[in-house]
N, C-alpha and C positions, 0 to 999 in steps of 0.2 A: 751539165747534163750529167746524167748518171753514165758510169763506166759499164760496159758488158763482158762477161767472160763466160767460159763452157761451164766451169765447175769452181764454186767457192767452198772452201773447206774451214770451219769455224772451230779453231784449235789446232796447234801444230805438236802435238804429242806423237806418240809411235802410231797410233791409229791414224790420225790425221796426215802426217808427213809420209807415211807409207802409201795411203790413198792417192795422195798428190803425185809422188814419183811414179805410180803405176798409171795414173790418167796421163800424165804428161808423156810417157814412153808411149802410151795410145794416142798421141797428138792433139790432145785436149790442151786449151789455154785454161792454166789453173792458177788461182790465188789462194794463199791461206791468210787467215786473219789469227795473230795469236797475242795475246795480252802481256805475255811475259816472255819466255826463251823456247825456241824450237826444242822437240825433246820430251817437253811435258814432265809430268810427275815420274816416269821411269828413269829418265836421264838425270833429272834435278834433284828429284824428293824421295826416290823410290829404289828401284832395281839396282841402279851402276851404284850410286853412293853407300848404299847399306852393304853391298857386296864387296866394295872397296875396305870398308871398315871391318867387314868379317875377314877378309884376307890378312889384314894386320892381325886382328886376333889370332889366326890359325896360326901364322909365323909365330908369334909370340907363345903361343902353346908347344909349338915344336921345339923353340929353345928351351922352353922349360923342362921338355921332355929328353933334351939331347943326351942326358947321361944312360937312359935306356938304350940309345943306339951307339954306345961306347966312346961318345964324345965327351971328354972330361973337361974340366977347368974352366967350364963357361959362366962366367960370373959377372957380376955388376952390370947386368941389363936390366932395363927398365923402358917403360912405355913413355915416348915423347908424343903426348896426344896431338900439340900443335902441328908436329911434323905428318901424324897419322891425317889430320884433318888437310893439310896441305897436300897431301899425296891423293887423297879423295878427289879435292877440287881439280888437281891437274889432270885426272884423268877425265872427270866431267867435262873441262875445257877443251880437251882434246877431241873429244866425243861430239861436243856441240859445235865445234868449228867443222867437223865431218859433215853434220847435217847440214850446216849452212852451205858447206862447199856442193852438197848434192843438190840443194834446192837451186844454186847458180848454174850447175851443170844441165838440169834439166829444165832451165828457163822457167821456175816457178815464182811467181810475184808472193812476196810476202810483205805484210802490212802488219806494223807494231802498233797494237792497240785491241779495243774491244768491239766485237760486232753485236748487232741486235737485228734480229730477223723482223722484216716489215709485214704487214698484211697487204692485201689488195690496195694499190695507189695509183698515183698518177705515174709513177715509175715502171709498174707492172701490174696487168689486171689481175694476177694471181700473187697468192704469198712466196716468198722468197728472196724479195730484194733484200740486202743486207746494208744497214747504216754502218759507217766505221767511224770511231770515235779513237782518234789517234793517241798514243803516249805521249807524244809531242804535241804539246797543247797550242803550238803556234801554227800546227795545220790545222786546215777547216776539215768539218765533218764530210766523208764522202759516202754517196751512194752507189751498191754495185749490184748489178742486175744480172745474176747468173741464170744458165739454164737448169742446173742442179746444184742443189746444196748438201753437203755432207756434214752434221755436226758430229764433232770429236771433242766435247769440252771437258772430259775427263771428269775426275771426282776429287773430293777433300776429305780430310780426318774427320770422323764423327769425335762426338763427346758424348756426356751424358750431364744433365742439367746439375746434379751435384757433383761435377767434376769440371768446374770452369776452366778453361785453358786460359793461362797468361803466358804461356812458353818460357817461364823462368823456373817456376817451382813445378807448375802442373803443364805437362808438355804434350805435344801430338809428335807423332814421327816425324813431321817438318820440323819442329822445334829441337827435337833430339838432335838432329842433323848439324844443327848450327852450335851446339854447346861448345865452349872453347875448354873446360875443363871436365875431367871425368868427376863423377860425383863419387862420395864413398858407398853410398847406398840408394836403393831404387825400388820402388814397387811399380810393377806392369800389370796394369788394368787389362786382361784380355790374353787368352793363350791360344788365339789364332796363330796365322803365319808370322805376322808383323811382330808380335808378341814374343813368340818363340825365339826369333831370328834376333831381336835386340837382346832378350835375357841371355842368348848363347853367346854373343859378341861382348856384352858387358862384363859376363862373369869371367870370360877369357881375360880380359882387360883390368881384372882385379877387382869388380865393384861387387858389393853385396847385393843380391838380387832376389826378390819375391814375387812371383807369379801369382796373380789372383785371378780365377776363371769362373765365372758363372755356371758354366755347365760342368758335368761330371766327368769330363776328360778333355785335354788338350786336342787340338786341332781335329775338331771335330768332323771335318769332312775326308779324313783318313781313315784308314782301316782301324779298328780298336786295338789291333796287336802292335800297330805302329804306333799308335798314342802310347800304349803301356809302356814301350819300349824306350819312346823319348823320355816320358816322364822319369823312368828309372836313370836313365842317363844323365838328364839334367841334375837330378837329385844327388846322384854319385858325385856331379861335379861341385856339390854345394849350393845349387838353387834351390830355394824354398818353392815349393809349388802347392798353392791351397785350390784344392778343385770345390765345387758346388758352394762358392762362397762369394759374397756380395758386398761391395763397398758401398757404405752408407753415406759416407761424405770424406772429404780430405781439407783439413784446416791447416792454413800457412800459418805458422809459429814462428817469428823471427827468421831464421835461416833454414828451418826445418818443415817438414809437412808431416801431420800426424792423420794418420789414415785410419778411420772407424770402419770395422766389418762386422756385420751382423752376426751377433753370437759367438764371437772370438775377440782375443783382447787386440787393442788397436797397435798400431805399429809407428814408429816414427822415423822417418826417412830423408835424405836430402832432398829427393827428387820423386814426382809420380810422373809417370808415363801412361796417356790414355790409347791404346791399342784394340778397339773394338770395332774396328772396320772402317770403311769410307762410304761417303754419300756421292751420289751423282751431282754434277754440276748443271743443273737444268732451270734455275732461276737468273732472272737477269739477261737472258739471251733472246727476249721477244717472242717467246712460244706462245705467249697469251694472245698474240696478235695472228695467230694461225689457228687452223683446226688440229694441229698435231696433238696427240693425246700423251700426257705424261703424270706421273705422280711422284713419291717420295723414293720409289724404286728406280725411277728413269724414264726416260722416253720410250714409248711403245712401238716396236718394229715388228716385221715380218720376217721371214727367215731369210730374205735378201736385204735387210736392213732398211726396208723402206718404210717410212711413218704413214700416218693415215694421209697424208699429201705425198702423191707418189713421186714428185721431183725433189722431195726432201729425205735423204737418207741419216742415219744416226749409227754410229759405232763406239765401240771402247766402252769405258767405265760410264757413260752417261746412260747405257741402256742395260737393262737388267739380265746382264750374262755375266760370266767369269771374268772377273777383274785382273787380268792379267796381259803383260803386254803384248804376249805373241799372237794372245787371242784378239786383241784391238788392230793388230796388223794384218791378221788374216780377213778380221771381216771388213775393213778397209778396204782390201782387195777384192773381196766378192761384192761390195757395194759398188765399187766402180766397173766390175764386168758386168753389174746386172743392168747399170744406166746406160752401159754401151750396149745392152741386149745382146751380151755373150752368154752362151751355154755356161753354167757354173753349178759345182757343187756346192751343197750346203754344209755347214759344220756339226759334226755329230760331238757336241759338248762333252759327252761321257768319256770319248777317245782323246780329250786334250791331255797332252802331259802337264802334271803340277809338281812344282819344287818348291821345298823348304831348304833354305841354306844354313841351317844350323850344325853344329858340331855333335853328334852326326848330322850328315845328310840325309834328305827324305826326298822320295820322289815317287810318283805314280801315274800311271794311265790307266783308263778303263775302270772297271768295276774292282770293288774289293769283296770280300768273302760276307760282309754285313751287309750289302745294297745290292745283291745280284737279284735281278728281276722275280717274282714270285713264280714259281713253277719250273725255273731253270735248275737244272740238278748239275751242282756245282763240284769240282774236284779240287782241291787246294794243294799245292806244292809248294813245300819251302827249302830252303837251304842257309844255312848259317854262314857267316864270312869266317867264323871260328875255324872252318874248314877249307879255306881258300888260302893259296898259298901267297899270293900278291897281298891280301890283306893282312897277313902277319908280317911279312916283308915291311910294309907301310906302318905298322904298329896300330893298324885300324879293324881289329879283328870283330869289334862288337856290331851288332845288327845282324840283319837277315834279308834274304828275298822270298816275295810270296806270290806265286803265278796261280792264277783262276782260271781252269778250263771247264768247257761244258760237255759234261760227259755225253750228251746224246749226239750233239752236232760237231764235236772236237774244235771248237772255235776257241781261240785265244780270247778271254773275256776281259782279262787286268792282270796287271803286274804292279806290285808295291815293293819299293825297296827302303831300306833304312840302313845307312852305313857308308863306307868312304866311296867319295865322288859318285853318290847315288843320281846326283843331279845331270850327269854326263851320261852315266849308264843307262837312264830311262828312254833314251833316243832309238836304242835297239828295239826295246820293246813296244814303243809307239809306232816306229816304221813297220814291226811285225804286224801289229794290228792294221795299218792302214793298208799294208798289202795283203790282207786277209790269211796271213801264214798261221798254221796251227802250232800248238806247243811242240809237237813232236819234230817239226820243220825246224822250230828255234833250239829245239834240245839236241837235234842230230846234226846240225850246221856245225863245222867245224870251228872252235873258238881257240885262239891262240893261249899258249901256256907260257909263264903264268901271267894272267890277268884276272882283274875284279869281274869281267865279264861272264867268266867261267861259272859265277854264282847265278846268273840268271839261267844258262845252260844246265845245270844242275836242278833248279827248282822246276824250268818246264820239264824235264824229264822224271821229276817226282811225282808230278800229276798222272802219270802211268806207273808210279813205283818203280822206275828204271832208273835213277839217280847212281852214279857210280861211286862217288865218295861220301855216300851217307848212309 
């Protein structure tokens, strides 16, 4: 006999497990089907492990620059990459145990295996029953009939036909996280978020890095001035950046990889990393048995994450929205609220904060000056961290803040930051936009001194030509 449940969630990543917790808090009986580990890409293959590696790289940079802070006789230091990886894994394990604990606390049933959605059958007159094949092959397949389904199957790294991944010489971001020793040299194909973060951390750890980007700038979704400043900073650190460039092929020869670039000299390196984005996991989960619409971009949903079958929802990287963990979490919460017929506000994706954990860090929310809607008269205010006392104290005086104001409505349209602790600073701007604050309110609010946040205050005031220290 088939099992019954109020809600079945296919995938236990950030979108899935957050939706599960919210649903359980509302009194629903919840089941998660997860083929690997709770926490998904963010915890095991993305956000957390890469930031752990970036922190080790940051500490190494601080030690290398110790003399600038008056600390003498710092010598004989080196990178023990095995310990770096062990620290990373320890953080992952601790957080994974925490998620498992939350499942138990909220009485959420977790099935370790793969789920496939069934069409109408003897189990259910409508699509949505799920056949679960367990990782433990001694267990028989189980059929679960939920009242509602949330698909949260995430995404996988993309590659190109001329760059087949072997995860030894030509690697995805997944493969890079498993390397045991640092290469001496690497080509990173792709200058998006994943590519520039890896370039930053590997360079800090002593790897010779070349970024090859097909488009004419890095981080195409950020402000052009941010992209230009990042390129300048990376090149100052010794990273080679090749823009408007295309890799034609990569041949493994012995223990090296020869990378051919159209119209340029080839490069011979130890490793190649392919960082051209991620693709939604929509195949092999039974969608063909339903009337749910999907394509290579993901599952089609409405603003409440309902598919074309209104009891089946989809959230996170498997739909065509921003592939960010905090977005997936919010989408999961909204889907649960909607299936419970609660009033809920939808997401304005323009006003979702976006972070890049390079050195220097980058963060933005809202519009940048090059993508303000047509007809809007925008005023740009800026302030350099070179004029910020806390930035100078920390030795991170590079970078700036950019604030965008609508001159007619006085709305705060967007904030972009490149500089120290940008990913933490952006929350003030994000909250200000959420609360419909104006730039003058942001600028006139008292900010503690000395803090990095004063740079946001000054840039906001600069949209009125009222900045004090500029």
